[in-house]
Every structure is written in structure tokens, then in C-alpha cells.
C-alpha positions in Angstrom: 140.7 25.9 -188.0 138.6 22.7 -186.8 135.1 22.4 -186.4 133.8 20.0 -183.9 130.4 18.9 -182.7 129.5 16.7 -179.4 127.8 13.4 -180.6 124.8 13.4 -178.0 121.0 13.6 -177.6 121.2 16.2 -175.1 120.3 19.4 -176.7 122.2 21.6 -174.2 125.6 19.7 -175.7 124.8 20.1 -179.8 126.1 22.5 -181.7 129.0 23.3 -183.8 132.0 24.8 -182.0 134.9 26.1 -184.1 138.3 26.4 -182.9 141.0 28.1 -184.1 144.9 27.9 -183.2 147.6 30.3 -184.5 151.0 29.8 -184.2 153.5 32.7 -184.1 157.1 32.8 -183.7 158.2 34.9 -180.3 160.8 35.8 -178.3 162.7 32.2 -178.9 159.6 30.0 -178.7 156.4 29.7 -180.3 153.3 31.8 -179.1 149.8 29.6 -179.2 146.7 31.8 -179.4 143.5 29.3 -179.5 140.0 30.9 -180.0 137.0 28.4 -179.2 133.8 29.9 -180.6 130.0 28.4 -180.6 130.5 26.6 -177.1 127.2 24.8 -176.4 125.0 26.2 -173.1 125.7 22.8 -171.6 129.4 23.2 -171.1 130.1 25.8 -168.3 132.8 28.1 -169.7 135.0 27.5 -166.6 135.1 23.9 -167.2 136.1 24.3 -171.0 138.7 26.8 -170.0 140.4 24.2 -167.5 140.4 21.6 -169.8 142.2 24.3 -172.3 144.6 25.0 -169.4 145.4 21.2 -168.9 145.7 20.4 -172.3 148.3 23.4 -172.9 150.1 22.5 -169.6 150.5 18.9 -170.8 151.9 20.2 -174.6 154.0 22.9 -172.7 155.7 19.9 -170.7 156.2 18.0 -173.6 157.7 20.2 -175.8 160.2 22.1 -173.1 161.7 18.8 -172.3 161.6 17.3 -175.9 159.8 14.5 -174.7 159.0 12.4 -177.8 156.2 10.1 -176.3 152.9 9.9 -175.5 151.8 12.1 -172.6 150.7 10.5 -168.9 148.1 12.0 -166.9 
């Protein structure tokens, strides 16, 4: 579990967000479940979801190819 908060003067972006990530064994791989709670009202749900999808796609690309370097992007 991780608690994050934007450093901002914008009241629509204030507040603590809790992110809980659970990893479990699954059919020759790993299942990742991420729960994001407390999203500030100034962050559109769709933008947050897109950010998660892009991040997880990069993580999958790195782990599936066995690449050990930094992600480009």
C-alpha cells in the first residue's frame, strides 16, 4: 500500500490517494491488481485510468522481454 499526495495549491488536486497493489501467482505468470482510492476531484477518472494502463503496459513489456534497462517512452 502506498499513500500519495500532489504538492499543489490547487484545491481540486489536494488530498491523499491510497494505492494498493496485490500480486498473486497466476497460470505461469503474475496477476497484478491495483486499487486506487481517494482520487482528487480535479483528476478525471479516465485520465487516471489511461495513466495506469500505459504504466502497466510498459511494465508488461519490460517483464515479458526480460529487459533489464530503463523504459523508454
